N, C-alpha and C positions, 0 to 999 in steps of 0.2 A: 541787825537782828536776824536770827534765822527765819527762813521763809515758812509760811503756813500753806497748807493745802488750798485754803480759800484764796490766798493771794495769787497762787500759781494759776488757779482756775479762772480767776477774774481778770488776769492781766490782758490788756487789749493792745492791738497793733497800733503803732504810731508811724509818722512819716519816715523815721529812721529807726534802725535797729537799736534796742536798748537792753540793759541787763538788770536782773534782780538777783542780788547776791544772797547766798546761803551762809556757808562757813567753810573755812579751810580751802578756799579756792574754787569751791563748787558754786556755779551760778546758772541761772536760766536766761537764755537769750531769746528775745521776742523779735521776729523779723517783720518788715512792713507788710508782708502778706499774711501775717498771723501765725506763722510757724513758731513753735516753742522748742528750743534745743537745750538739752542739759550739757554743760561743758565744765571741764576741770582745767584750771590754769595752775601750772606748777613750774618749778625751775629744776633743770637737770644739767649738771656740770656748768652751772652759772648761766645757762641759756633758758629764756622763758619758752615754755611749750604749752600746747593746748590739745586736749583730746575730747571727742564727743562721747557722751555717756547715754545717748538715745534721745528720743523725742517724746514730748508730752502730747497726748495722754497715754500713749503706749507704755511709756516708762513713767510711773508715778513718782511723787516726791520721795516716798520711802525707798523705792527701788533705785532711784538716782543716788540717794545717800549710801545705799548698799554698794553700788558700783563705785562710787567715790571712795568709800572706805577700802575696797579691794585695791584700787589704784594707789592709794596712799601707802598701803602695806608693801606693795611692790617697790615704791619709791624709797621706803625706809630700808629695804633690803638691797638698795643700790641698783635696782632694775628700772629702766625707763619704761613707763606704762605704754607709751606709743610704740616702741620697738617690740615690746612683748605682744602687743596686739597684732603687729605685722607678722611676727613669727607664728602666731596661732593661725592667721589666715593662710600663710604659706604651708603650714602643716595640714590644714584642711584640704588644700589643693592637691596634696599628695595622697589623699584618702580615696575612699571607694567611689566618689563621684567621677573620678578620672580613671575609668576602667580602660583596659587595653583596647577594647573595641572603640570606645569613644575617642581615644587619642589617635588610634590608627585611622579612623575615618576623618578626623581633623587634619592629620598629616596628608592624606590623599587629596583632600580639598585644597590645601594650601600648596603642596609640593607639585601636584599634577595639573595645575590650572592651565598650563600651556602644552600638556601632553596629549597625544592622540587618544580619542575616546575609547578606541579598542584596547589600547595598552592600559588605560585607567581601569576599564572593566575587568581585564584579565587579572590585574593585581588585586582588585577588590574581591573578585571571585575566589582567588587563591586563599585570601584571608578568611572568607566566609566558609570555605570548605575545610581548611586545615587548621586554623587557629581559633577563630571566634567560638566554635562549639566547646573548646577545652579551656581557654584562658580569657575569652572575650570579656567576661563579667568581673574578672579579678582586677583590683587596683594595680595599675602598671608599676607602681612603686613597690608592690609586695611580691612581684614575680621574681623568682630566683633563677639562676642559671640551670640548676638541675631540673626545675619544673619546666622551663622552656625546652630543654633538651628532650625531656620525655615527650613533649608535644610534637616536636619536629621529627623525633624518631618514629612516631606513628606514620608520618608521611613516607619516610624512608622504607618502612616495612611493607608499603604498598607496591614495591618494586618500581618506584618513580624517584630514584635517588637525585636526579637532576632537579626535579621540582622541589624536593626537600631542601637542597642547597639554595635554590632561589628564594624559597620561603624564609629561610634563615637570614639571608642577606637583606631582603626587603624589611624584615622585622627589625634588623639592626638599625635601619634608617628611621623607623618609627621610634625606637628607644632613644636615638640621638636627638630626634625632634622633641621627645618628652623631656630630656635633660635640658635642652635649650630653653624650654618653656616652663621649667619648674615643676613638672609633673612627677619626676623621679630624679634620683641623684646620679645614676650611672647606667651605662648600656651593658646589660648582663650578657648579651650575645657575644661581646668581646672575649668572654671566657670560654667560648665554644669553638674556637678555631681548631680544626682538625678532629672535632668530635664526631663528624659524620664520615662514613666510609668514602674513600677516594673513588671517583668514577673513572676507571681505566678503560672501560668498554667504549669503543668507537661508535658514536651514534650516527646513523644514516641521516642525511639531510631530509628535513621534513618541514612542511608549513603547518603552523598551528594557530595562526591568526585567522579568524572567520572571514575577514575582508579579503585576505590573500587567497584563502581557499575558494571563495566565490569566484575570484578572477581565474583561478586555475580551472575550475569546473567549466566555466564559459569558454576558456581556451581549448579544453578537450573537445567540447562540442563542435568547435570549428576546425578540428584536425583534418588535414587534407590527404592523409596517407591511405593505406589499405583499410577496407572495412573490418577485417579481422583484428588488426592492431587497434583501430578505433574502439571496437567492442572491449578489447582487453584493457584499454585505458579507462573506459567507463566503468568496467567491473572492478578495477583496482581499489578505488576508495570505498565501493559498496561492500566488498567482502573482506578487505584488508588482510588477506592471507599473505604468506611469503611469496615473492615473485616467482620462484621456481615452482611452487605449488599451483599458482594460477596458470602459468604457461603450459604445464603438463596436465591440466585438468582433463578428465576423460568423461565422455558422455555416459559411459556405463556407471559412473559414480553419482550421476545427477538424476534426481527425480523431480521433474518440473511440476508434476501433479501435487506432490506433497511439499514442494518448494524446499528441498533439502539437497545438500551436497555432502557426501561422505567420502573421506579418503584417509590415507595414512600419512601422518605428519612426517616430513622428510627428516627433520632434525631429531625428533624424539622417538620415531617409529611407533607412535600411538595412534589409535583411531580417533578421528576428529569429525565433527558434524558442524556444518555451516548452514544456518537457516537462511534462505534466500528471500529477500524482499520482493515485492511485486515489480519494482524497477529492475532488479537483477534478473528475474524470470523473463521479463519482456526483452531484455538484451539477449538472453540465451535463446529465446524463441526466434529472434530475428537472425540468429546465426545458424539455426537448424538446417535451413535449405542449403547452406554453404558447406557445413562440415558435419552435419548430423549423421551422415551415413559412415563416417570415418571413426577413428579412435579418439582423436584429440579434439577438444572444443576449439582450441586456437592452433590450427596446424601451421607448419612452416610455409613460407612462400614458395619454396622450391620443391618441397615434397610433402604431400598430405599425410604421409606415413610417419612424419616426425613432428614434434611439437614446435611451436614458434621459438625463435631464437631467444636466448636468455637476455640479449641486449636490446630486444625490440622495444620494450616499454621505455627504457631509459633513452634510447635513440629518439623515440617519439617525443618524449618530454623535451629533449634538446631541440628538436625541430620546432617545438612550440615556443622556444626562447628561454627555457629554464636551465639553470646551472645545476647539474645533478650532483655536484660536489658541495654546494653551499645552500641550495634552495629546496629541491625536492628530488627524490629518487623513488624507484619502484617500491623499495622497502620502506620508504618514508611514509607511505599511506597508513602503515600500522601505527606509527607514532602519532600521526595526525588523528586517527580514530581514537586511540587510547586517551589522548589529551582532551579532545573536544567532547567525547562521550562523558567524561567525568566532570570537567570544568564547566562545560556549557550546558550539557543535558542532564547532569547530576546522577548518572548511573553508578551503581556500586562498583568499586574497583575490582572486587573479586569476580563479579559477573563478566566484566571486561576482560580480565586476565584469562578466564576460562575460554572466552571466545577467541582470544589470541593464541590458544593452545599452549599457554605457559604453565609451568609447574606451580600449582597452588595447593599445597598440602591441606587436607581437611582434618577433622578431629580424629579420624581413624588412620591418618597417615597416608592416605591415598594421594598420589602426586597429581593425578588428573583423571577426570571422569567425563567422557564426551557428552553425556546427557545431563550433567549437573547444570542446574539453573536453565534448563532448556526452554521452559515457558517464558522466563524473563529474557533469555537471549533472543528468542524469536521476536518478542516485542521490541527489544532493543535494536535489532537489525532493521526492522521496519521504520522505527522512529528515526534511526540514523539516516536511512535513505531519504525519508521525508525532509529531514533537516538539511541534507545536501541539496535537495531540490529547492528548498526555501532560500538557501544561500545563493544558489545559482540564479533563481528567478526573482527573488525579492518578495515572493508571495508567501505570506505566513501560513504555516501548516496548522491543522487543528491540534489543540492541546491533547496530550496523551493521558490515559488513566494509568496511574501507578499500579504495578503488580507486586505483591508481597514476595519477598525472597523465600525460596523453598530449599 
């Protein structure tokens, strides 16, 4: 006889599990611990199957019969109710709960368990800066190749093409991880080969890992060469100008009271302004007794009337044990600053590009303005100098107050 609501409610636990049958294969199973499970027993392709239809009292007798009826309709249409349920679960797994950010973080956790913490942080930071704000909340299964290309093109437009390529490559690993774990059906980045501009420019060797930078800064402090070259080495990461501009720096262009260095960029022939941090000013003041009465801040060793040799900084780096072809070169301090200022200190790329004296067209078409973002650039240069001190000494600098872009 069909079950009644009263019989279901009053069913008590026994030493062993037992069943109370309803009709059409629907029954209630009572466990020794008092649990009450609705189950449906049926045959598919001649094989006996069972599926759960919920637990009592969360699923009432009426609801259990409704679920049972739906399962029997599937069976009548030649569909295995158990397989249908598995397909629904798989479909839900592909939906919004598996956003790109969630899957990416899961991939980092599993894939980078044995990787260096610095490398892990760098990859995560790259995702947080370039991908999560745009596609992080999207279900990874819904992201198309054109959508992802639009996102990575934003990175390329920041004049960091190599970072754009690395971002694309790493995202490909996330998509393949998602395919392997059932979060999506394919890796859309596979369709984007050749979509980014080829990087034909030769990049100067540079260190961009904070740990390696800290080791370099400590090595510079221990340099045993001339005091002038030591000061040039210390100034290189602080101001990150082109090596030729540093070695030919003139005292007439530097105002230590306002902490500013103004000169004409050798490459573009445009006026440029370098805000000087307190650390940079201290180095320059220490040089004044030596070269302050002459023309050049860093005079040559053989003649004070000529600037320091163009090979001096690279030669000093070699004396410190660094390979200037593969590790760090005088020009590499620019790439070091550009990368760490953005990825570690979160400064706006446009502000960084202006400080590098790169062509950054504004809304009026002006390629470069030496005073653009000057308030933010002054703040940035001091924060950068403090950050380098922090890397070198391990002593945490005070957090900065953010300045709005003007």
